[in-house]
DSSP file (Angstrom, degrees, kcal/mol; ACC not computed):
  #  RESIDUE AA STRUCTURE BP1 BP2  ACC     N-H-->O    O-->H-N    N-H-->O    O-->H-N    TCO  KAPPA ALPHA  PHI   PSI    X-CA   Y-CA   Z-CA
    1    1 A M              0   0    0      0, 0.0   103,-0.1     0, 0.0   102,-0.1   0.000 360.0 360.0 360.0 135.0  -17.8   -0.7    2.4
    2    2 A T     >  -     0   0    0      1,-0.1     4,-2.4   102,-0.1     5,-0.2  -0.283 360.0-104.5 -78.6 168.2  -19.7   -2.6    5.1
    3    3 A R  H  > S+     0   0    0      1,-0.2     4,-2.4     2,-0.2     5,-0.1   0.888 124.5  53.6 -59.6 -39.3  -18.5   -3.0    8.7
    4    4 A A  H  > S+     0   0    0      1,-0.2     4,-2.3     2,-0.2    -1,-0.2   0.896 107.9  50.0 -62.9 -39.1  -17.6   -6.6    7.9
    5    5 A A  H  > S+     0   0    0      2,-0.2     4,-3.0     1,-0.2    -2,-0.2   0.898 108.9  51.9 -66.3 -39.5  -15.5   -5.4    5.0
    6    6 A L  H  X S+     0   0    0     -4,-2.4     4,-2.9     2,-0.2     5,-0.3   0.924 109.6  50.0 -60.8 -43.4  -13.8   -2.8    7.2
    7    7 A T  H  X S+     0   0    0     -4,-2.4     4,-2.6     2,-0.2    -2,-0.2   0.925 112.1  47.6 -60.2 -44.7  -13.0   -5.6    9.7
    8    8 A L  H  X S+     0   0    0     -4,-2.3     4,-3.2     2,-0.2     5,-0.3   0.933 112.9  48.2 -61.6 -46.8  -11.6   -7.7    6.8
    9    9 A V  H  X S+     0   0    0     -4,-3.0     4,-2.8     1,-0.2    -2,-0.2   0.938 114.4  45.1 -61.1 -47.9   -9.5   -4.9    5.5
   10   10 A A  H  X S+     0   0    0     -4,-2.9     4,-2.4     2,-0.2     5,-0.3   0.907 115.2  48.4 -63.8 -41.2   -8.1   -4.0    8.9
   11   11 A T  H  X S+     0   0    0     -4,-2.6     4,-2.9    -5,-0.3     5,-0.3   0.947 114.7  43.7 -64.6 -49.3   -7.4   -7.6    9.7
   12   12 A V  H  X S+     0   0    0     -4,-3.2     4,-2.2    -5,-0.2     5,-0.3   0.918 113.8  52.8 -62.3 -42.6   -5.7   -8.3    6.4
   13   13 A A  H  X S+     0   0    0     -4,-2.8     4,-0.8    -5,-0.3    -2,-0.2   0.941 118.8  32.2 -60.2 -49.9   -3.7   -5.1    6.6
   14   14 A I  H  < S+     0   0    0     -4,-2.4    -1,-0.2    -5,-0.2    -2,-0.2   0.896 119.5  51.8 -77.0 -39.5   -2.3   -5.6   10.0
   15   15 A A  H  < S+     0   0    0     -4,-2.9   121,-0.2    -5,-0.3    -3,-0.2   0.893 108.8  46.1 -67.7 -41.9   -2.0   -9.4    9.9
   16   16 A C  H  < S-     0   0    0     -4,-2.2    -1,-0.2    -5,-0.3    -2,-0.2   0.688  95.4-160.9 -84.9 -17.3   -0.2   -9.8    6.7
   17   17 A G     <  -     0   0    0     -4,-0.8    55,-0.3    -5,-0.3     2,-0.2  -0.223  13.1-155.3  83.6-162.9    2.4   -7.2    7.3
   18   18 A G        +     0   0    0     53,-1.1    57,-0.5    54,-0.2    56,-0.2  -0.837  46.8   6.2 178.2-143.5    4.8   -5.2    5.2
   19   19 A K        -     0   0    0     -2,-0.2    -1,-0.2     2,-0.2     4,-0.1  -0.192  64.6-114.1 -66.1 156.1    8.1   -3.3    5.3
   20   20 A P  S    S+     0   0    0      0, 0.0    -1,-0.1     0, 0.0    -3,-0.0   0.756 116.2  58.9 -60.8 -23.2   10.3   -3.3    8.4
   21   21 A A  S    S-     0   0    0     57,-0.0    -2,-0.2     0, 0.0    54,-0.1  -0.765  91.3-165.9-105.1  84.8    9.5    0.5    8.6
   22   22 A P        -     0   0    0      0, 0.0     2,-0.3     0, 0.0    30,-0.1  -0.145  23.5 -97.5 -77.7 164.4    5.7    0.2    8.9
   23   23 A A        +     0   0    0     25,-0.2    59,-0.2    -4,-0.1    25,-0.0  -0.581  47.5 170.2 -74.5 136.7    2.9    2.8    8.5
   24   24 A T        -     0   0    0     -2,-0.3    55,-0.1    57,-0.1     6,-0.1  -0.952  39.7 -87.5-141.1 161.8    1.7    4.2   11.7
   25   25 A P        -     0   0    0      0, 0.0     5,-0.1     0, 0.0    20,-0.1  -0.237  67.4 -71.3 -63.6 162.5   -0.6    7.1   12.6
   26   26 A P    >>  -     0   0    0      0, 0.0     3,-2.3     0, 0.0     4,-0.9  -0.221  49.1-112.0 -54.3 145.3    1.0   10.5   13.0
   27   27 A P  H >> S+     0   0    0      0, 0.0     4,-0.9     0, 0.0     3,-0.6   0.804 114.5  64.4 -52.6 -34.7    3.1   10.7   16.1
   28   28 A S  H 34 S+     0   0    0      1,-0.2     4,-0.1     2,-0.2     0, 0.0   0.744 110.5  38.6 -63.4 -20.7    0.8   13.2   17.8
   29   29 A H  H <4 S+     0   0    0     -3,-2.3     3,-0.4     2,-0.1    -1,-0.2   0.560  98.3  78.7-103.7 -11.5   -1.9   10.5   17.8
   30   30 A Q  H << S+     0   0    0     -4,-0.9    -2,-0.2    -3,-0.6    -1,-0.1   0.893  88.2  54.4 -66.4 -41.1    0.3    7.5   18.7
   31   31 A A  S  < S+     0   0    0     -4,-0.9     2,-0.5     1,-0.1    -1,-0.2   0.761 104.3  62.0 -69.0 -23.9    0.6    8.1   22.4
   32   32 A S        +     0   0    0     -3,-0.4    -1,-0.1    -4,-0.1    53,-0.0  -0.890  45.9 171.8-109.8 127.8   -3.2    8.3   22.9
   33   33 A V        +     0   0    0     -2,-0.5    -1,-0.1    55,-0.1    -3,-0.1   0.047  34.5 141.9-115.0  23.9   -5.5    5.4   22.2
   34   34 A A        -     0   0    0      1,-0.1    55,-0.1     2,-0.1    -2,-0.1  -0.339  61.7-119.9 -63.8 146.0   -8.5    7.2   23.8
   35   35 A P  S    S+     0   0    0      0, 0.0    -1,-0.1     0, 0.0    57,-0.1   0.702  80.1 110.8 -63.5 -20.0  -11.8    6.6   21.9
   36   36 A A        +     0   0    0     58,-0.0     2,-0.3    59,-0.0    -2,-0.1  -0.353  44.4 161.3 -59.9 129.2  -12.3   10.3   21.2
   37   37 A V        -     0   0    0     -2,-0.1     2,-0.2    52,-0.1    61,-0.1  -0.996  26.0-157.4-150.4 144.8  -11.8   10.8   17.4
   38   38 A D     >  -     0   0    0     -2,-0.3     4,-2.5    60,-0.0     5,-0.2  -0.642  43.5 -93.8-111.9 177.6  -12.8   13.5   14.9
   39   39 A D  H  > S+     0   0    0     -2,-0.2     4,-2.2     1,-0.2     5,-0.2   0.851 123.3  55.6 -62.0 -34.4  -13.1   13.0   11.1
   40   40 A Q  H  > S+     0   0    0      2,-0.2     4,-2.3     1,-0.2    -1,-0.2   0.947 110.1  43.9 -64.6 -47.9   -9.5   14.1   10.5
   41   41 A L  H  > S+     0   0    0      2,-0.2     4,-2.7     1,-0.2     5,-0.2   0.911 111.7  54.1 -64.0 -41.3   -8.1   11.5   12.8
   42   42 A A  H  X S+     0   0    0     -4,-2.5     4,-2.4     1,-0.2    -1,-0.2   0.914 110.0  48.1 -58.2 -42.2  -10.4    8.8   11.4
   43   43 A G  H  X S+     0   0    0     -4,-2.2     4,-2.5     2,-0.2    -1,-0.2   0.893 110.1  51.3 -64.5 -40.7   -9.1    9.7    7.9
   44   44 A E  H  X S+     0   0    0     -4,-2.3     4,-2.1     2,-0.2    -2,-0.2   0.899 111.7  47.3 -64.6 -39.9   -5.5    9.6    9.1
   45   45 A L  H  X S+     0   0    0     -4,-2.7     4,-2.3     2,-0.2    -2,-0.2   0.910 111.7  50.1 -67.6 -41.2   -6.1    6.1   10.6
   46   46 A A  H  X S+     0   0    0     -4,-2.4     4,-2.2    -5,-0.2    -2,-0.2   0.910 110.9  49.9 -62.3 -41.4   -7.9    4.9    7.4
   47   47 A D  H  X S+     0   0    0     -4,-2.5     4,-2.2     2,-0.2    -1,-0.2   0.893 108.9  52.3 -62.8 -39.2   -4.9    6.2    5.4
   48   48 A A  H  X S+     0   0    0     -4,-2.1     4,-2.0     2,-0.2    -2,-0.2   0.897 108.3  50.5 -64.8 -39.6   -2.5    4.4    7.7
   49   49 A L  H  X S+     0   0    0     -4,-2.3     4,-2.1     1,-0.2    -1,-0.2   0.905 110.8  49.4 -63.8 -40.4   -4.4    1.1    7.1
   50   50 A L  H  X S+     0   0    0     -4,-2.2     4,-2.6     1,-0.2    -2,-0.2   0.875 108.4  53.5 -65.0 -36.3   -4.3    1.7    3.4
   51   51 A E  H  X S+     0   0    0     -4,-2.2     4,-2.2     2,-0.2    -1,-0.2   0.886 106.7  51.8 -65.9 -37.5   -0.5    2.3    3.6
   52   52 A V  H  X S+     0   0    0     -4,-2.0     4,-2.3     2,-0.2    -2,-0.2   0.927 110.0  49.5 -63.1 -43.4   -0.1   -1.0    5.5
   53   53 A L  H  X S+     0   0    0     -4,-2.1     4,-1.9     1,-0.2    -2,-0.2   0.924 110.3  50.1 -60.3 -44.2   -2.0   -2.7    2.7
   54   54 A A  H  X S+     0   0    0     -4,-2.6     4,-1.7     1,-0.2    -1,-0.2   0.875 109.7  51.4 -62.7 -36.9    0.2   -1.1    0.1
   55   55 A T  H  X S+     0   0    0     -4,-2.2     4,-2.5     1,-0.2    -1,-0.2   0.892 106.0  55.2 -66.1 -39.8    3.3   -2.2    2.0
   56   56 A M  H  X S+     0   0    0     -4,-2.3     4,-2.8     1,-0.2    -2,-0.2   0.894 103.6  55.3 -59.0 -39.9    1.9   -5.7    2.0
   57   57 A V  H  X S+     0   0    0     -4,-1.9     4,-0.6     2,-0.2    -1,-0.2   0.936 108.3  48.2 -59.0 -46.0    1.6   -5.6   -1.8
   58   58 A Q  H >< S+     0   0    0     -4,-1.7     3,-1.1     1,-0.2    -2,-0.2   0.931 114.1  45.9 -60.1 -45.8    5.3   -4.7   -2.0
   59   59 A I  H >< S+     0   0    0     -4,-2.5     3,-2.4     1,-0.2    -1,-0.2   0.867 101.8  65.6 -66.2 -35.9    6.3   -7.5    0.4
   60   60 A S  H 3< S+     0   0    0     -4,-2.8    -1,-0.2     1,-0.3    -2,-0.2   0.664  94.6  60.8 -64.3 -14.0    4.1  -10.0   -1.4
   61   61 A H  T << S+     0   0    0     -3,-1.1    -1,-0.3    -4,-0.6    -2,-0.2   0.442  73.9 120.8 -90.1  -0.4    6.4   -9.7   -4.4
   62   62 A E    <   -     0   0    0     -3,-2.4     6,-0.1     1,-0.2    -3,-0.0  -0.486  57.2-150.1 -63.1 124.1    9.4  -10.9   -2.4
   63   63 A P  S    S+     0   0    0      0, 0.0     2,-0.7     0, 0.0    -1,-0.2   0.806  79.8  72.4 -69.9 -28.0   10.6  -14.1   -4.2
   64   64 A D     >  -     0   0    0      1,-0.2     4,-2.4     2,-0.0     5,-0.1  -0.794  69.4-158.2 -93.2 115.9   11.9  -15.7   -1.1
   65   65 A C  H  > S+     0   0    0     -2,-0.7     4,-2.6     1,-0.2    -1,-0.2   0.853  90.7  54.1 -63.7 -37.2    9.0  -16.9    1.1
   66   66 A A  H  > S+     0   0    0      2,-0.2     4,-2.1     1,-0.2    -1,-0.2   0.922 110.8  46.5 -63.4 -42.6   11.0  -17.0    4.3
   67   67 A T  H  > S+     0   0    0      2,-0.2     4,-2.6     1,-0.2    -2,-0.2   0.913 110.3  53.9 -63.8 -42.4   12.1  -13.4    3.8
   68   68 A M  H  X S+     0   0    0     -4,-2.4     4,-2.7     1,-0.2    -2,-0.2   0.935 108.6  49.5 -56.2 -47.3    8.5  -12.5    3.0
   69   69 A G  H  X S+     0   0    0     -4,-2.6     4,-2.5     1,-0.2    -1,-0.2   0.900 110.4  49.1 -61.3 -42.4    7.3  -14.0    6.2
   70   70 A R  H  X S+     0   0    0     -4,-2.1     4,-2.2     2,-0.2    -1,-0.2   0.904 112.6  48.5 -64.1 -40.4    9.9  -12.2    8.3
   71   71 A Q  H  X S+     0   0    0     -4,-2.6     4,-2.1     2,-0.2   -53,-1.1   0.893 110.5  50.9 -67.5 -38.9    8.9   -8.9    6.6
   72   72 A L  H  X S+     0   0    0     -4,-2.7     4,-2.5   -55,-0.3   -54,-0.2   0.929 110.7  49.2 -62.1 -44.5    5.3   -9.6    7.2
   73   73 A G  H  X S+     0   0    0     -4,-2.5     4,-2.7     1,-0.2    -2,-0.2   0.885 109.0  53.0 -61.8 -39.1    6.0  -10.3   10.9
   74   74 A A  H  X S+     0   0    0     -4,-2.2     4,-2.6     2,-0.2    -1,-0.2   0.889 109.5  48.4 -64.8 -39.2    8.0   -7.1   11.1
   75   75 A L  H  X S+     0   0    0     -4,-2.1     4,-1.4   -57,-0.5    -2,-0.2   0.939 111.9  49.2 -66.4 -45.0    5.2   -5.0    9.8
   76   76 A F  H >< S+     0   0    0     -4,-2.5     3,-0.5     1,-0.2    -2,-0.2   0.947 114.5  45.0 -57.4 -49.3    2.7   -6.6   12.1
   77   77 A D  H >< S+     0   0    0     -4,-2.7     3,-1.2     1,-0.2    -1,-0.2   0.906 114.2  48.9 -62.0 -42.4    5.0   -6.0   15.1
   78   78 A G  H 3< S+     0   0    0     -4,-2.6     3,-0.3     1,-0.2    -1,-0.2   0.657 105.5  58.9 -73.1 -15.8    5.7   -2.4   14.0
   79   79 A S  T <X S+     0   0    0     -4,-1.4     4,-2.4    -3,-0.5     3,-0.3   0.257  70.2 110.4 -95.8  11.7    2.0   -1.7   13.5
   80   80 A R  H <> S+     0   0    0     -3,-1.2     4,-2.9     1,-0.2     5,-0.2   0.877  75.0  53.1 -56.9 -42.0    1.1   -2.4   17.1
   81   81 A A  H  > S+     0   0    0     -3,-0.3     4,-2.1     1,-0.2    -1,-0.2   0.905 110.5  48.0 -62.2 -40.6    0.3    1.2   18.0
   82   82 A L  H  > S+     0   0    0     -3,-0.3     4,-2.6     2,-0.2    -2,-0.2   0.926 112.1  49.3 -64.1 -44.8   -2.0    1.5   15.0
   83   83 A V  H  X S+     0   0    0     -4,-2.4     4,-2.7     1,-0.2    -2,-0.2   0.926 110.6  50.3 -59.8 -46.4   -3.8   -1.8   16.0
   84   84 A D  H  X S+     0   0    0     -4,-2.9     4,-2.2     1,-0.2    -1,-0.2   0.900 111.7  48.1 -60.1 -41.0   -4.2   -0.6   19.6
   85   85 A Q  H  X S+     0   0    0     -4,-2.1     4,-2.2     2,-0.2    -2,-0.2   0.923 111.9  47.8 -68.2 -44.0   -5.7    2.7   18.4
   86   86 A V  H  X S+     0   0    0     -4,-2.6     4,-1.8     1,-0.2    -2,-0.2   0.906 112.1  50.9 -63.5 -41.0   -8.1    1.0   16.0
   87   87 A E  H  X S+     0   0    0     -4,-2.7     4,-0.6    -5,-0.2    -1,-0.2   0.913 109.9  49.8 -62.5 -42.3   -9.2   -1.5   18.7
   88   88 A A  H >< S+     0   0    0     -4,-2.2     3,-1.0     1,-0.2     4,-0.3   0.897 110.0  51.1 -62.7 -40.1   -9.8    1.4   21.2
   89   89 A L  H >< S+     0   0    0     -4,-2.2     3,-1.5     1,-0.2     7,-0.5   0.835  98.7  66.0 -66.5 -31.9  -11.9    3.2   18.6
   90   90 A G  H 3< S+     0   0    0     -4,-1.8    -1,-0.2     1,-0.3    -2,-0.2   0.738  95.2  58.7 -62.5 -22.3  -13.9    0.1   18.0
   91   91 A A  T << S+     0   0    0     -3,-1.0    -1,-0.3    -4,-0.6    -2,-0.2   0.629  95.3  71.2 -81.9 -13.9  -15.3    0.4   21.6
   92   92 A D  S <> S-     0   0    0     -3,-1.5     4,-3.1    -4,-0.3     5,-0.2  -0.913  72.7-151.0-107.2 117.1  -16.7    3.9   21.0
   93   93 A P  H  > S+     0   0    0      0, 0.0     4,-2.2     0, 0.0     5,-0.2   0.875  96.1  46.2 -56.8 -41.3  -19.8    3.9   18.7
   94   94 A D  H  > S+     0   0    0      2,-0.2     4,-2.4     1,-0.2     5,-0.2   0.937 115.6  45.3 -68.1 -45.2  -19.1    7.4   17.3
   95   95 A A  H  > S+     0   0    0      1,-0.2     4,-2.6     2,-0.2     5,-0.2   0.909 112.7  51.5 -63.6 -41.5  -15.4    6.8   16.7
   96   96 A N  H  X S+     0   0    0     -4,-3.1     4,-2.5    -7,-0.5    -1,-0.2   0.915 110.2  49.3 -60.8 -43.6  -16.3    3.4   15.1
   97   97 A R  H  X S+     0   0    0     -4,-2.2     4,-2.5    -5,-0.2    -2,-0.2   0.914 111.5  49.3 -61.8 -43.7  -18.8    5.1   12.8
   98   98 A R  H  X S+     0   0    0     -4,-2.4     4,-2.4     2,-0.2    -2,-0.2   0.911 112.4  46.9 -64.6 -42.2  -16.3    7.8   11.8
   99   99 A L  H  X S+     0   0    0     -4,-2.6     4,-2.4     2,-0.2    -1,-0.2   0.905 112.1  50.7 -67.0 -40.0  -13.6    5.2   11.1
  100  100 A T  H  X S+     0   0    0     -4,-2.5     4,-2.6    -5,-0.2    -2,-0.2   0.916 111.0  49.1 -61.8 -42.6  -16.0    3.1    9.1
  101  101 A T  H  X S+     0   0    0     -4,-2.5     4,-1.8     2,-0.2    -2,-0.2   0.907 110.6  50.5 -62.8 -42.0  -17.1    6.2    7.1
  102  102 A A  H  < S+     0   0    0     -4,-2.4     4,-0.5     1,-0.2    -2,-0.2   0.897 112.2  46.8 -64.2 -39.8  -13.4    7.1    6.4
  103  103 A M  H >< S+     0   0    0     -4,-2.4     3,-1.3     1,-0.2     4,-0.3   0.890 107.6  57.1 -68.9 -38.4  -12.7    3.5    5.2
  104  104 A D  H >< S+     0   0    0     -4,-2.6     3,-1.4     1,-0.3     4,-0.3   0.892 101.9  56.3 -56.9 -38.9  -15.9    3.6    3.0
  105  105 A A  T 3< S+     0   0    0     -4,-1.8    -1,-0.3     1,-0.3    -2,-0.2   0.689 112.6  42.1 -67.1 -16.9  -14.4    6.7    1.3
  106  106 A R  T X> S+     0   0    0     -3,-1.3     3,-1.6    -4,-0.5     4,-0.8   0.258  79.8 111.5-110.7   9.3  -11.3    4.7    0.5
  107  107 A A  H X> S+     0   0    0     -3,-1.4     4,-1.1     1,-0.3     3,-0.9   0.837  71.0  60.2 -56.2 -38.0  -13.1    1.5   -0.6
  108  108 A A  H 34 S+     0   0    0     -4,-0.3    -1,-0.3     1,-0.3    -2,-0.1   0.777 104.8  50.4 -64.3 -24.6  -12.2    1.8   -4.2
  109  109 A A  H <> S+     0   0    0     -3,-1.6     4,-0.8     1,-0.1    -1,-0.3   0.674 102.2  63.3 -84.6 -17.6   -8.5    1.7   -3.3
  110  110 A V  H <X S+     0   0    0     -3,-0.9     4,-2.3    -4,-0.8     3,-0.5   0.946  92.9  56.0 -76.8 -50.0   -8.8   -1.4   -1.2
  111  111 A A  H  X S+     0   0    0     -4,-1.1     4,-2.7     1,-0.2     5,-0.2   0.885 106.2  50.2 -55.7 -46.0   -9.8   -4.1   -3.6
  112  112 A P  H  > S+     0   0    0      0, 0.0     4,-2.2     0, 0.0    -1,-0.2   0.874 110.8  51.0 -62.4 -33.9   -6.9   -3.6   -6.1
  113  113 A L  H  X S+     0   0    0     -4,-0.8     4,-1.7    -3,-0.5    -2,-0.2   0.930 111.2  46.6 -67.6 -44.5   -4.4   -3.9   -3.2
  114  114 A I  H  X S+     0   0    0     -4,-2.3     4,-1.5     1,-0.2    -1,-0.2   0.922 113.7  49.3 -63.2 -43.2   -6.0   -7.1   -1.9
  115  115 A D  H  < S+     0   0    0     -4,-2.7    -1,-0.2    -5,-0.2    -2,-0.2   0.892 110.0  52.1 -61.1 -39.3   -6.0   -8.5   -5.4
  116  116 A A  H  < S+     0   0    0     -4,-2.2     4,-0.4     1,-0.2    -1,-0.2   0.811 112.9  42.9 -70.7 -30.2   -2.3   -7.5   -5.9
  117  117 A M  H  X S+     0   0    0     -4,-1.7     4,-2.1     1,-0.1     3,-0.3   0.719  94.5  83.4 -87.7 -19.6   -1.1   -9.2   -2.8
  118  118 A G  H  X S+     0   0    0     -4,-1.5     4,-2.7     1,-0.2     5,-0.3   0.884  85.3  51.8 -53.8 -51.3   -3.1  -12.4   -3.2
  119  119 A P  H  > S+     0   0    0      0, 0.0     4,-2.5     0, 0.0    -1,-0.2   0.898 112.4  45.4 -57.8 -42.6   -0.8  -14.3   -5.5
  120  120 A G  H  > S+     0   0    0     -4,-0.4     4,-1.6    -3,-0.3    -2,-0.2   0.911 114.2  47.9 -67.4 -41.8    2.3  -13.9   -3.4
  121  121 A L  H  < S+     0   0    0     -4,-2.1     4,-0.3     2,-0.2    -1,-0.2   0.895 113.7  47.7 -66.3 -38.6    0.6  -14.7   -0.2
  122  122 A V  H >< S+     0   0    0     -4,-2.7     3,-1.1    -5,-0.2     4,-0.2   0.922 109.2  54.1 -65.9 -43.2   -1.0  -17.8   -1.7
  123  123 A R  H 3< S+     0   0    0     -4,-2.5     3,-0.3    -5,-0.3    -1,-0.2   0.846 119.4  33.4 -58.6 -35.1    2.4  -18.9   -3.2
  124  124 A C  T >< S+     0   0    0     -4,-1.6     3,-1.9     1,-0.2     6,-0.3   0.233  81.1 114.6-107.1  12.9    4.0  -18.7    0.3
  125  125 A R  T <  S+     0   0    0     -3,-1.1    -1,-0.2    -4,-0.3    -2,-0.1   0.730  78.3  50.4 -61.8 -22.7    1.1  -19.8    2.5
  126  126 A A  T 3  S+     0   0    0     -3,-0.3    -1,-0.3    -4,-0.2    -2,-0.1   0.516  82.2 111.5 -91.4  -5.5    2.8  -23.0    3.6
  127  127 A Q  S X> S-     0   0    0     -3,-1.9     4,-2.9     1,-0.1     3,-0.5  -0.535  70.2-135.7 -70.4 127.2    6.1  -21.2    4.5
  128  128 A P  H 3> S+     0   0    0      0, 0.0     4,-2.8     0, 0.0     5,-0.2   0.860 103.6  52.5 -54.4 -39.5    6.5  -21.4    8.4
  129  129 A E  H 3> S+     0   0    0      2,-0.2     4,-2.0     1,-0.2     5,-0.1   0.885 113.0  44.5 -65.4 -36.7    7.5  -17.7    8.6
  130  130 A V  H <> S+     0   0    0     -3,-0.5     4,-2.7    -6,-0.3     5,-0.2   0.921 113.4  50.2 -71.5 -44.3    4.4  -16.6    6.6
  131  131 A T  H  X S+     0   0    0     -4,-2.9     4,-2.2    -7,-0.2    -2,-0.2   0.910 111.2  50.0 -58.7 -43.0    2.2  -18.9    8.7
  132  132 A D  H  X S+     0   0    0     -4,-2.8     4,-1.0    -5,-0.2    -1,-0.2   0.935 110.9  48.2 -61.8 -47.4    3.7  -17.5   11.9
  133  133 A A  H >< S+     0   0    0     -4,-2.0     3,-0.7     1,-0.2    -2,-0.2   0.923 113.5  47.5 -60.5 -43.9    3.1  -13.9   10.8
  134  134 A M  H >< S+     0   0    0     -4,-2.7     3,-1.4     1,-0.2    -1,-0.2   0.844 106.5  58.2 -67.2 -32.9   -0.5  -14.7    9.7
  135  135 A G  H 3< S+     0   0    0     -4,-2.2    -1,-0.2     1,-0.3    -2,-0.2   0.711 102.6  54.7 -69.0 -19.8   -1.1  -16.5   13.0
  136  136 A R  T << S+     0   0    0     -4,-1.0    -1,-0.3    -3,-0.7    -2,-0.2   0.276  80.0 130.5 -94.3  10.1   -0.2  -13.4   14.9
  137  137 A M    <   -     0   0    0     -3,-1.4     2,-0.1     1,-0.1  -122,-0.1  -0.438  53.5-133.7 -70.3 132.1   -2.8  -11.3   13.1
  138  138 A P        -     0   0    0      0, 0.0     2,-0.3     0, 0.0  -123,-0.2  -0.441  14.3-146.2 -77.6 158.1   -5.1   -9.2   15.2
  139  139 A T        -     0   0    0     -2,-0.1     2,-0.4  -125,-0.1  -131,-0.1  -0.925   5.9-140.7-121.9 153.5   -8.8   -9.1   14.7
  140  140 A F        -     0   0    0     -2,-0.3     2,-0.4  -133,-0.2  -129,-0.1  -0.929   5.9-146.9-116.6 136.7  -11.1   -6.1   15.2
  141  141 A G              0   0    0     -2,-0.4    -1,-0.0     1,-0.2  -134,-0.0  -0.248 360.0 360.0 -94.1  45.5  -14.6   -6.3   16.7
  142  142 A M              0   0    0     -2,-0.4    -1,-0.2  -139,-0.1  -136,-0.1   0.466 360.0 360.0 -81.5 360.0  -16.0   -3.5   14.6
């Protein structure tokens, strides 16, 4: 997966949201957003981003678009610690490389998740709650 693809995956994952109980990095890593990272932490963050994507897939099947939008917003809000940590890592070249490598190792799992959430998000794209959640999506400068 290219750096641009990692940016897209992270953006879609965080922006589109998921369950009210969102995926976050392990508690031992939440309090620190320092750029220092090893391969294990990079893998845990990549797994957390994939979990957010998987949660989005579940939410995208919600038949009520307003409910979908609220759930997406809740995931985005609840994933703030993960977003902060990924953004901090993006400023450190070594950490950024490690996270990109970890996401590359999971690339095969990403495309099916994006494909699975697409129809629901497209169906509800005009719903104000969905539009609001998508408008609050963070972007990453990786």
